[in-house]
N, C-alpha and C positions, 0 to 999 in steps of 0.2 A: 880120618882120612884127609889128605891133602887133595882136594878136588882139581887142582891144577895139573897134578901128576898121577892121580888114581892110587897112589902108594899110602900105605900106613904111616902116619906121622907120630903116633903115640899109643900106648896101651893103658887102659884104665882097669884096675882091679875092682871088680863088683863087690859090693858089701857082703860079708860073710853071715848076716843075720837073715832069719826066715823071710822068704818072700812075702811082701805085703806089710811087714812089720815096720813100725816107725823107728827111727834111729833113737837110741836111748837118751834119756833126758838127765839120767844120774851121771855126774861127772865122772866118778870112778868106774862105773860100768862102761861108759863111753870110751874112756881111755884104754881099758882092758880090751875091748873089742877093736878099736883102732890098732892097737899094738899087735893084736893077733893077725889082723890083716896085714900089717907091716912085716911080721915074720914069715908070712905065706908068699909074700911079694919078694922078699928078700931070698928066700928058698929058691922060688922060681927063677929068679934073675941069675943066682949062682948056677943052677942046673942048666940054664940056657948058654951061659958064659963057658961052662965046661965043654959044651958041644962045638964052640966056635961061633955060636950065633950071638950077633950084638944087637941087643934091644935098644931102641931109641928112647925117647922120653916116656915115662912111666907116671901113672896118676893113682893117687889113694884117696879115698874119701875120708873126711873128718867130721864128725858130728860136732855141732857148736858147743855142745856140753863139755867135751874133753879140753876145750880151749879155756876153760875157766881155771885149769890147773896149772900153775906157774912151772911146775917141774916136767910138764909133758914134753917140751921140746928136747930136753936132755935125754928123757926116757926113749923118745923116738929115735934120737940120733944115736943112741947105744945099740938099739935093736938093729938098725941099718948098717952100722958099723961092724957088727958081728958077722955079717954076710959080704962086707966089703962094697956095699952099694953107695955111691957117693950122693950126697944130699943135692947136688946140683942137676942130677938126672931125674929127680923126682918132683912132680907137681902135687901139691895138696888141694884138693877140692873141698871147699868149705861152704857150708850151709849158709843161705842167704840170711838166716837169723843172726849170723854173728856180726853182719853189717847193719842190720836193722837196729841193733842195739850194741853198738861197737865197744862201748867202754869196758864190760867185764871181759872182752876177748882181745882187745887191742895190745896188751902187753905180750901176750903169747903169740899173736901173729906177727908181730914186729920181730920177736926172738926168732921164730921160725924163718923169717925172711932174712935175718942177719946170718943165719946157718946155711944160706944159699938154696933154700927151698923155694920153688915158685908157688905163688898163691893164686888159685882159681876160685872165683866166686861161683858157685854152683846154684843158679837160679835163674830168673828171666828179668830181674830189674824191676819186677812189678811193685814190689813193697820197698825198693831201695831207690832213693832219689838219684839223679845222675850225679849230683854234687857228692854224694857219699862214695862214689867210685875212687876219688882221689884220696880218701882218708887212709886207705891200706895200700901198700905197694903191690898191686895185682899185676899177675902176668897173664891172666886170662878171664873170660867172662863166658859162662855156658848158658845158652838160651834154652829155656823149657820147652817140653812137647806142648804144653798148654798155649805158649805164645805162637808156636807154630801153627797150631790148630786155628786161632784167631786169624793168623796171617792168611790162611787157605779159605777162610769163610768169606764169601762174596759181599755180605752186608757189613762186615768189619774189616775188610781187607784195606780200604783206603786209610782209616784211623790206625790200623795196626801197622801199616807200612810206613806211616809218618812217625810213630813211635820207635819202630825198629831202626829207621834212618837216623833219628836223633840219637838213639842209644849207640849205633855204630859210629857215628860222628864223634860222640864223646869218649868211646872206647879207643878209637884210632888216635885221636888227639893226645890220649895219655899213653899210648904205646901198648894197649892191652888187646891181645889177640881174642877174637869172637868165635866161639864154637858152637854150632847148632847141634841140638841132641834129639833123638827120637825121629831121625829121618827115615821113614819106613815106605815111602812111595816115591816113584819117578816123578810125580807132579810135585811134590815138595822139594825134592832135590833140584829139579829145574827152576822152580821159583826162587830158591835161595841162591842158586847160581847167578840168576839175573840180577839180584839185589846186590851181589858182589861178596857174598859169605864164601870163604875159602875152606875153612876147617868144619868138619861135619862128623858125626857119628850116628849110627843106627842100623836096624837090620837090613835096610835097603842097600847098604854098603858093605857091612860085615856083621854076621850074628855073632853073638858071644861065643867064646872059645875056651876049652880046657887048657891049662898052662902048657901041657906037652904038646899040643898042637900048634901053639903059636909060632915056633921056628918054621913049620911047614907052610902056614897060611901067610906069615908076614911078607915075604918077598913077592907074593903074587899081586899084580896091579888090579884094581877094582874096575869093573865095567861101570862107567858113568852114563852112558847114552841108553 
């Protein structure tokens, strides 16, 4: 949600593996699941387009394991091309593990970037140094629910606020959009807006939707007060 307008600014496809299950660590299995999600997203986008609905930015989660496969970018490109979905409309949300140990994943990440996919680091920066944010051309950084809990804790608020301010400063200097996740209360929403965060997601804003409901829900402004 863009909290300056109250309008939806993007759609994220939630992973299609069982709730609570960890992302697959086997590269082949991870790639197959990611491509299955890409097929679902492509079909949904095509159905929305047929009704005249124009979706904005879309997001797809990528387990770090599939980034060890050099042919993954070409396979993803083939899936999306079969539905006519342009790469420039899609952001790929990458596990923080991919930057914690970037060398096995860097070639694939750079190849995805060269194909016009936007790369978003899905984590809180806790295990990634600020300097590592510049190693990969990132379009976005997602802050975790855990970091937000620390921010709302009275005893940790000062330290967490300083850390978050440093993270925001580094991201803005690199042209990286920062997105808060897990915003599930009016208190958290208010605190994040005071800090200056514009992009947020969570059930306080919009609950997860079935694909067929997206064209109905998308145009409605979200009540922020």
